N, C-alpha and C positions, 0 to 999 in steps of 0.2 A: 538754907537752900541746899537741895541735894547736889551730890557731885555729878559731873557729866557722865553719861553712860559710856562704858568702855567699848566703843566701836573699834573694829580692827583698822589698822593703818591701810589707806588705799593704795593699791598698786597703780603706778603711773597716774597718780592724781585722781583715781576714781574709787569711791567707796565700795568695799566688798559687798556690803549689805544692800539689798534692793530698797531704795527709798520710796516713800509714799509722798506724792504731791496731792495735797488737799486744797482744792479751790472752794472758797466760801463766798457766796453771794452776800452783798451788803445788807440785805434784808435779814440775814441771820445774826447780825452783829449790832443791832440798833439799841438794844437795852443792856443794862449791866447783868441781869440774869442770863440773857442769851450768851453774852461774852464769857461769863463764868462757866456755863455749861460746856462751851467749846474749849475753854482752857482745861477743864477737867478731862475732856476727851483727849486733848493733845497730850496731857500728862500720862494717860493710859497707853496711847500709841507709841510714845517715845521710849517707853520702857522696853520695847521689843525691836524697834527699828528706827532708822533716820526718817525725819519728817520735814517737809517743806510746805509751808502754808502760803497761798496766794489769795488775796482778797480784793473785792471791789468796793464801791461806795454806795451804789444804788440810790435810795431815797434820801440818804444823808446828803448827797450831792444836790439833789433837787431841793432839799430844804435850804441848803446854803445858797443856791441860786435864787431862791425865793427871797431870802434875807437880803440879798444884794439887788433884788428887783430885776432879775434876769430871767426871761422865759426859757425853760428847757425846750430843746428841739431834738427829736430823735427820728430815725427812719430805720425800719426793720430791726428795732432794738439797739441800734448804734447811735451814740450820742454825737450830735454835730457840735463841734468845739471851736468856738472863736476865741480870741485872746482873753476876753473877760471871763468866759466860761472856763477856760484852762486855769485861770487863777483860783476859781472856786474849787475846781477838781483837785488841784495841788493841795489846797488848804485842808480839804477833807481826807484825801487818800494818804498823803505824807504826813498829815497833821493828826487830827482827832481820831480818825478811824484806826490807823495803824498804831498809834500810841496807846489807845484804850485797849486794843486787843492784845498788844504785847504786855501791857501792865497786868491784865488778867491772867496771862499765861505764866508770867514771872511769879505771880502770886500763888500759883500751884506748884512751883518748883521747876517749871520748864525754863530752860536757858534760851529764851526767845530773843531774837535780834531783829529789830525793825529795819527794813530796807525798801527801796524802790528800785526799779530797773535802771535808774540813773546811777546807782552806786557802783563804782568801779566800771561803769559802762557795760555791765553784763546784760542789760536789757536793751541792747541797740535796736533801733527800729528805722524803718523808712516811712516817709509820708504815704499814707494810704491813698491809693488811686481813687479817682471818682467812683462812687458806689452806684451800681445799677440796682435800683430798688425793685421789689417785687411788682410794683406798679408799672415798671418800665422806665421811670424817670431817672435821670442822671443827676446825682447829688454830690456835691463837694462836702466832705465831712470835716474840713478844716484841719485843726491841729491834732489829728488823729494818727497814731502810728500802727504800722503792721510789723510786729517783731520779726527781725531776721533770726537765724539760728542762734539761740541764746548761748552765751559763753558760760559754762557751768563751773568755772574754776573757783569763783568766790563761794558759791553754794557748796561745792565739794569740800572746800576747806572748812567751812563752818559745820557741816553735818558730820564730817569725819572726826571732829573734836567735840561732838555732843551738843552742838548748838542747833537751834531751830530757827531757820530764816523765815520771817514773816514779811512777804513781799507785797507791797502796794503796787497797783497796776499803772505805773508811769514808765515811760520809755525815754530813751536818749536818742536823739536824731543823729544817725551816722552819716553826715553830709558835711563836706568841707565848706560849703557856701554858708551854712548857718550853724556853726559849731555851738554846742551848749544848749540847743533848743530842746525843751521838755515836750513830750507828746503824751496825749491821753491814749492809753492802750486798753483794749477790751480785756478784762480780767480772765475770761475763758481762753482767749487766744494766748495770753501770757502763760497761763498754767500749761496749755498744751505745748507751747514751745519749750518751756522748762522741762517737761516730762520727756520730750523728744531729744533733748540734749544729753540724756543719760543712756548708757548702754541698755540698762534694764531699769524700769520704773513703773510703779503703779500710779494711776491717776483717778481720783474721784472728784467729781464736780458736784457740789452740794448747793441746792437752791430751795425754792419754796414750792416745788411741784414733785410728785412722786415719780420722777423720771420723765420720759417722753410719752405723751398721751396720743391715742388714736382719735379718730373723729367722733367716737362715742364717749370719750373721756376716760378710757381705760389705759392703764400703763402698758406699754409695749415692752415685753421682757428682753428682747434682743433685736439688734439692728446691725446691718453691714453698710458699707458705703452706698450701694445701690438702693437700699431701703431709705437711707438718709435722703438721697436725691429725690426719691418718689414722694417722700413726705413734704419736702420743700416745693416741689413742682406742683403737687396737688392742692397746696394751700392749707394742708392740715397743720403743718408747722407754721406759726406766725410770729411776728414781732421778735422778742428776744430769743425765742427758741431757734429761729432761723440762724442767727449769728452763732449761737451755741453749737448747733449741729454742724455748721460749716467749719468751725474751728476744730471740733472733734474729728471730723473727716480728715482735715489736714494732718492732725496728729497720728491718726491711723496710717495714713499714707507715708508719714515720716518714720514709721517703724514702731510706734507705741503699740503694744500688744493688745490692750483693751482699755477702754474708758468706762467708768461707771458714772452715770447721772442719777443722783439719789435725792430723796427728800431730806433736806438738812434740818427741817424743824424738829425732828425727833432724835437727832444725834445727841448722844450723851456718853459718859464714861462707862455705864454699865453695858450698853449694847454695841459700842464702837461703830464702825462703818459696815460691819458684816451684815447686820440685819436690816439695814435701811432699805425700804422699797425703792425700786428704780429700774433703769434700763442699762443693760451691758452693751456697749458698742465694740465690735470687733471687725477686723478686716474680712473675716468670713464668719457668718452665723453658724454655730454648731448645728448639726443635722437634727438633733433632738435636745434643745435647750431645757434644762431642768426648770420646773416651775418654781419661782421664788428663789432662784439661784443666788448664792452669797459671794460677795467679793472676798477673796482669799488674801489674808495678810501673811506673807512669807516670813 
């Protein structure tokens, strides 16, 4: 196994180098070849900068629910989580999904450490308020959490010493009435909160679509918060994309300079995250965005 990269000591507990937060949709991690490809990418990225990986479970959670004869329920891409569903979510996210990805990364020499937001309480959350669906219905999402401002101390400690946190999207309820309650947290939201907790951070959200699509199915190269609002209000963004865009908007408002939504199906060690097709979200869209603009790794 290779030695940890020699990152500089962080001043006041913050890494000097600009970390990359890479969120991976569960659909990108379902097979061994997929995980091996992501692991090779991680090995390439960590040669030059600190990396934090956040992942969801996606269809693996649905498969586990089916095995337990529980019908999945979602609204606007958000999973409704009752106690039985939460048990299945924990089994996948903190169990098979996280362990399999960490094992693949360690196999390439990456010093990956599997975590959830429960560890050291860094992913504290509050119960999500009743959700107003795009249909207008008011829906109780159950044991679902909205992460508060993430405490980056544990992640800073790990990346400053050359380790790669691999974070499964579970949160810890910061509530004196129900201490120790685990909450299901949307992985996009967790990635955005983690990115916002650092003074400077790049955020890439990789999924199974080439970024944000317009009503003709073409990739929108750049968006600002107003554009996000228009897409949601017009119905162009639907289901899971609504939740994804809303969390990205929150990250931008919290100070994250930009978020890249990219097609993760082609991510590999040869091309990195630079050439992946996708959409750049910023607080203000550049006056003349370059066609096919690339995400810069500093």
